[in-house]
N, CA, C and O atoms as a GROMACS GRO file, in nm:
protein
  292
    1UNK      N    1  21.672   5.440   6.014
    1UNK     CA    2  21.530   5.368   6.057
    1UNK      C    3  21.400   5.487   6.041
    1UNK      O    4  21.426   5.601   6.078
    2UNK      N    5  21.295   5.464   6.000
    2UNK     CA    6  21.208   5.534   5.995
    2UNK      C    7  21.111   5.534   6.118
    2UNK      O    8  21.093   5.431   6.183
    3UNK      N    9  21.042   5.670   6.150
    3UNK     CA   10  20.959   5.665   6.275
    3UNK      C   11  20.824   5.650   6.219
    3UNK      O   12  20.807   5.639   6.098
    4UNK      N   13  20.713   5.648   6.316
    4UNK     CA   14  20.604   5.612   6.339
    4UNK      C   15  20.520   5.729   6.254
    4UNK      O   16  20.422   5.706   6.183
    5UNK      N   17  20.566   5.828   6.272
    5UNK     CA   18  20.513   5.946   6.178
    5UNK      C   19  20.535   5.894   6.045
    5UNK      O   20  20.442   5.850   5.978
    6UNK      N   21  20.652   5.898   6.006
    6UNK     CA   22  20.710   5.909   5.849
    6UNK      C   23  20.626   5.775   5.797
    6UNK      O   24  20.592   5.776   5.679
    7UNK      N   25  20.593   5.666   5.873
    7UNK     CA   26  20.522   5.577   5.808
    7UNK      C   27  20.368   5.574   5.798
    7UNK      O   28  20.312   5.498   5.719
    8UNK      N   29  20.287   5.677   5.897
    8UNK     CA   30  20.150   5.711   5.867
    8UNK      C   31  20.159   5.825   5.736
    8UNK      O   32  20.070   5.836   5.652
    9UNK      N   33  20.277   5.901   5.738
    9UNK     CA   34  20.288   6.007   5.621
    9UNK      C   35  20.259   5.945   5.492
    9UNK      O   36  20.166   5.965   5.413
   10UNK      N   37  20.389   5.843   5.489
   10UNK     CA   38  20.415   5.787   5.365
   10UNK      C   39  20.261   5.690   5.318
   10UNK      O   40  20.199   5.712   5.213
   11UNK      N   41  20.227   5.598   5.407
   11UNK     CA   42  20.076   5.551   5.356
   11UNK      C   43  19.979   5.654   5.310
   11UNK      O   44  19.921   5.636   5.203
   12UNK      N   45  19.958   5.754   5.374
   12UNK     CA   46  19.870   5.867   5.320
   12UNK      C   47  19.894   5.949   5.199
   12UNK      O   48  19.807   5.983   5.119
   13UNK      N   49  20.023   5.978   5.194
   13UNK     CA   50  20.056   6.019   5.055
   13UNK      C   51  20.023   5.902   4.955
   13UNK      O   52  19.971   5.939   4.850
   14UNK      N   53  20.042   5.789   4.969
   14UNK     CA   54  19.978   5.697   4.852
   14UNK      C   55  19.849   5.647   4.887
   14UNK      O   56  19.800   5.567   4.807
   15UNK      N   57  19.798   5.670   4.967
   15UNK     CA   58  19.627   5.678   4.969
   15UNK      C   59  19.589   5.540   5.005
   15UNK      O   60  19.485   5.488   4.965
   16UNK      N   61  19.672   5.485   5.079
   16UNK     CA   62  19.698   5.323   5.138
   16UNK      C   63  19.617   5.332   5.253
   16UNK      O   64  19.596   5.432   5.323
   17UNK      N   65  19.562   5.188   5.267
   17UNK     CA   66  19.514   5.173   5.426
   17UNK      C   67  19.601   5.077   5.466
   17UNK      O   68  19.675   5.010   5.394
   18UNK      N   69  19.589   5.072   5.608
   18UNK     CA   70  19.671   5.013   5.692
   18UNK      C   71  19.650   4.863   5.645
   18UNK      O   72  19.759   4.808   5.662
   19UNK      N   73  19.583   4.796   5.606
   19UNK     CA   74  19.568   4.664   5.554
   19UNK      C   75  19.652   4.635   5.395
   19UNK      O   76  19.706   4.534   5.350
   20UNK      N   77  19.636   4.748   5.350
   20UNK     CA   78  19.726   4.750   5.191
   20UNK      C   79  19.867   4.736   5.220
   20UNK      O   80  19.939   4.655   5.160
   21UNK      N   81  19.917   4.832   5.331
   21UNK     CA   82  20.034   4.821   5.340
   21UNK      C   83  20.092   4.691   5.426
   21UNK      O   84  20.205   4.649   5.404
   22UNK      N   85  20.018   4.639   5.510
   22UNK     CA   86  20.055   4.500   5.559
   22UNK      C   87  20.066   4.400   5.460
   22UNK      O   88  20.159   4.319   5.463
   23UNK      N   89  19.952   4.400   5.344
   23UNK     CA   90  19.973   4.321   5.253
   23UNK      C   91  20.105   4.319   5.156
   23UNK      O   92  20.161   4.217   5.116
   24UNK      N   93  20.143   4.453   5.129
   24UNK     CA   94  20.278   4.513   5.052
   24UNK      C   95  20.405   4.489   5.070
   24UNK      O   96  20.497   4.478   4.988
   25UNK      N   97  20.401   4.479   5.246
   25UNK     CA   98  20.509   4.476   5.302
   25UNK      C   99  20.522   4.316   5.387
   25UNK      O  100  20.619   4.285   5.456
   26UNK      N  101  20.402   4.231   5.364
   26UNK     CA  102  20.406   4.082   5.413
   26UNK      C  103  20.423   4.082   5.575
   26UNK      O  104  20.470   3.986   5.636
   27UNK      N  105  20.370   4.224   5.650
   27UNK     CA  106  20.349   4.204   5.771
   27UNK      C  107  20.214   4.189   5.835
   27UNK      O  108  20.121   4.192   5.754
   28UNK      N  109  20.183   4.175   5.955
   28UNK     CA  110  20.029   4.153   5.994
   28UNK      C  111  19.984   4.311   6.032
   28UNK      O  112  20.060   4.405   6.059
   29UNK      N  113  19.868   4.311   6.026
   29UNK     CA  114  19.782   4.430   6.044
   29UNK      C  115  19.842   4.504   6.165
   29UNK      O  116  19.888   4.618   6.167
   30UNK      N  117  19.830   4.399   6.285
   30UNK     CA  118  19.865   4.454   6.405
   30UNK      C  119  20.011   4.511   6.396
   30UNK      O  120  20.036   4.612   6.462
   31UNK      N  121  20.111   4.453   6.317
   31UNK     CA  122  20.235   4.515   6.328
   31UNK      C  123  20.222   4.659   6.246
   31UNK      O  124  20.307   4.741   6.280
   32UNK      N  125  20.157   4.692   6.173
   32UNK     CA  126  20.113   4.853   6.110
   32UNK      C  127  20.077   4.934   6.209
   32UNK      O  128  20.128   5.042   6.241
   33UNK      N  129  19.952   4.854   6.273
   33UNK     CA  130  19.898   4.937   6.376
   33UNK      C  131  20.005   4.967   6.508
   33UNK      O  132  20.003   5.068   6.579
   34UNK      N  133  20.081   4.871   6.516
   34UNK     CA  134  20.156   4.918   6.673
   34UNK      C  135  20.246   5.024   6.614
   34UNK      O  136  20.236   5.137   6.662
   35UNK      N  137  20.330   5.005   6.518
   35UNK     CA  138  20.435   5.083   6.467
   35UNK      C  139  20.400   5.227   6.405
   35UNK      O  140  20.497   5.299   6.383
   36UNK      N  141  20.291   5.269   6.379
   36UNK     CA  142  20.184   5.352   6.340
   36UNK      C  143  20.184   5.437   6.457
   36UNK      O  144  20.233   5.549   6.452
   37UNK      N  145  20.115   5.374   6.598
   37UNK     CA  146  20.113   5.413   6.732
   37UNK      C  147  20.265   5.445   6.806
   37UNK      O  148  20.276   5.494   6.918
   38UNK      N  149  20.357   5.414   6.734
   38UNK     CA  150  20.494   5.440   6.822
   38UNK      C  151  20.508   5.326   6.920
   38UNK      O  152  20.552   5.348   7.032
   39UNK      N  153  20.480   5.232   6.889
   39UNK     CA  154  20.460   5.128   7.019
   39UNK      C  155  20.616   5.052   6.916
   39UNK      O  156  20.631   5.048   6.794
   40UNK      N  157  20.697   5.007   7.017
   40UNK     CA  158  20.820   4.943   6.964
   40UNK      C  159  20.759   4.791   6.921
   40UNK      O  160  20.669   4.723   6.970
   41UNK      N  161  20.866   4.766   6.788
   41UNK     CA  162  20.862   4.628   6.756
   41UNK      C  163  20.982   4.542   6.753
   41UNK      O  164  21.073   4.566   6.674
   42UNK      N  165  20.986   4.429   6.848
   42UNK     CA  166  21.134   4.380   6.863
   42UNK      C  167  21.206   4.342   6.715
   42UNK      O  168  21.324   4.312   6.696
   43UNK      N  169  21.108   4.350   6.627
   43UNK     CA  170  21.212   4.276   6.490
   43UNK      C  171  21.197   4.410   6.397
   43UNK      O  172  21.103   4.477   6.355
   44UNK      N  173  21.332   4.415   6.388
   44UNK     CA  174  21.370   4.542   6.287
   44UNK      C  175  21.301   4.503   6.151
   44UNK      O  176  21.235   4.581   6.083
   45UNK      N  177  21.324   4.390   6.125
   45UNK     CA  178  21.298   4.364   6.002
   45UNK      C  179  21.162   4.367   5.953
   45UNK      O  180  21.136   4.351   5.834
   46UNK      N  181  21.061   4.392   6.060
   46UNK     CA  182  20.909   4.469   6.008
   46UNK      C  183  20.915   4.589   5.965
   46UNK      O  184  20.834   4.632   5.883
   47UNK      N  185  21.006   4.655   6.012
   47UNK     CA  186  21.025   4.794   6.005
   47UNK      C  187  21.071   4.820   5.865
   47UNK      O  188  21.024   4.914   5.801
   48UNK      N  189  21.194   4.714   5.799
   48UNK     CA  190  21.237   4.767   5.679
   48UNK      C  191  21.171   4.719   5.579
   48UNK      O  192  21.190   4.761   5.465
   49UNK      N  193  21.066   4.606   5.612
   49UNK     CA  194  20.986   4.547   5.522
   49UNK      C  195  20.875   4.656   5.466
   49UNK      O  196  20.836   4.666   5.350
   50UNK      N  197  20.840   4.728   5.574
   50UNK     CA  198  20.751   4.894   5.572
   50UNK      C  199  20.804   4.947   5.472
   50UNK      O  200  20.756   4.971   5.361
   51UNK      N  201  20.959   4.975   5.533
   51UNK     CA  202  21.013   5.095   5.483
   51UNK      C  203  21.041   5.046   5.320
   51UNK      O  204  21.047   5.137   5.237
   52UNK      N  205  21.055   4.923   5.280
   52UNK     CA  206  21.084   4.884   5.150
   52UNK      C  207  20.967   4.904   5.061
   52UNK      O  208  20.973   4.964   4.954
   53UNK      N  209  20.881   4.861   5.102
   53UNK     CA  210  20.730   4.845   5.029
   53UNK      C  211  20.695   4.998   4.999
   53UNK      O  212  20.648   5.020   4.887
   54UNK      N  213  20.717   5.124   5.101
   54UNK     CA  214  20.639   5.208   5.081
   54UNK      C  215  20.784   5.269   4.995
   54UNK      O  216  20.746   5.369   4.934
   55UNK      N  217  20.890   5.254   4.976
   55UNK     CA  218  21.014   5.313   4.873
   55UNK      C  219  20.946   5.272   4.767
   55UNK      O  220  20.900   5.344   4.678
   56UNK      N  221  20.938   5.138   4.778
   56UNK     CA  222  20.912   5.046   4.602
   56UNK      C  223  20.796   5.121   4.547
   56UNK      O  224  20.792   5.131   4.424
   57UNK      N  225  20.709   5.173   4.612
   57UNK     CA  226  20.609   5.298   4.573
   57UNK      C  227  20.603   5.444   4.555
   57UNK      O  228  20.509   5.522   4.544
   58UNK      N  229  20.718   5.457   4.554
   58UNK     CA  230  20.758   5.570   4.542
   58UNK      C  231  20.775   5.694   4.665
   58UNK      O  232  20.776   5.815   4.642
   59UNK      N  233  20.785   5.640   4.772
   59UNK     CA  234  20.809   5.715   4.886
   59UNK      C  235  20.921   5.742   4.943
   59UNK      O  236  20.973   5.641   4.991
   60UNK      N  237  21.007   5.883   4.964
   60UNK     CA  238  21.136   5.906   5.007
   60UNK      C  239  21.120   5.936   5.098
   60UNK      O  240  21.028   6.014   5.123
   61UNK      N  241  21.212   5.883   5.204
   61UNK     CA  242  21.221   5.975   5.349
   61UNK      C  243  21.380   6.023   5.387
   61UNK      O  244  21.489   5.976   5.355
   62UNK      N  245  21.347   6.125   5.460
   62UNK     CA  246  21.478   6.239   5.474
   62UNK      C  247  21.470   6.198   5.641
   62UNK      O  248  21.362   6.172   5.693
   63UNK      N  249  21.589   6.196   5.710
   63UNK     CA  250  21.603   6.171   5.833
   63UNK      C  251  21.698   6.311   5.884
   63UNK      O  252  21.750   6.324   5.995
   64UNK      N  253  21.703   6.386   5.795
   64UNK     CA  254  21.808   6.513   5.873
   64UNK      C  255  21.751   6.577   5.950
   64UNK      O  256  21.752   6.697   5.924
   65UNK      N  257  21.677   6.536   6.073
   65UNK     CA  258  21.606   6.638   6.182
   65UNK      C  259  21.462   6.691   6.166
   65UNK      O  260  21.402   6.753   6.254
   66UNK      N  261  21.411   6.657   6.035
   66UNK     CA  262  21.294   6.715   5.994
   66UNK      C  263  21.175   6.598   5.989
   66UNK      O  264  21.055   6.626   5.992
   67UNK      N  265  21.225   6.471   5.982
   67UNK     CA  266  21.113   6.352   5.973
   67UNK      C  267  21.049   6.349   5.832
   67UNK      O  268  20.953   6.271   5.830
   68UNK      N  269  21.076   6.416   5.701
   68UNK     CA  270  21.024   6.437   5.592
   68UNK      C  271  20.990   6.321   5.525
   68UNK      O  272  21.061   6.223   5.548
   69UNK      N  273  20.880   6.308   5.433
   69UNK     CA  274  20.827   6.222   5.340
   69UNK      C  275  20.787   6.304   5.247
   69UNK      O  276  20.740   6.418   5.252
   70UNK      N  277  20.817   6.217   5.141
   70UNK     CA  278  20.757   6.289   5.014
   70UNK      C  279  20.764   6.161   4.895
   70UNK      O  280  20.817   6.050   4.901
   71UNK      N  281  20.686   6.228   4.785
   71UNK     CA  282  20.679   6.120   4.687
   71UNK      C  283  20.796   6.177   4.601
   71UNK      O  284  20.815   6.296   4.577
   72UNK      N  285  20.868   6.075   4.560
   72UNK     CA  286  20.992   6.100   4.476
   72UNK      C  287  20.966   6.163   4.348
   72UNK      O  288  20.885   6.109   4.274
   73UNK      N  289  21.021   6.266   4.312
   73UNK     CA  290  20.993   6.375   4.166
   73UNK      C  291  21.013   6.267   4.061
   73UNK      O  292  21.003   6.295   3.941
   0.00000   0.00000   0.00000
């Protein structure tokens, strides 16, 4: 599961607005806002859609204790 920091960082690496990420992930803007603010969302599917959208654009996540985010080489 990705963290709110990883969502913000991944979006920033791509230069995407919150609205653009919401559109790409097919979730509402308010969902992206809530998740980036660290507020829980009962729908794990929303987080997965966001993760998949960011990964499809080239973002790679690491959860080895460092909350890492990078663009795939």
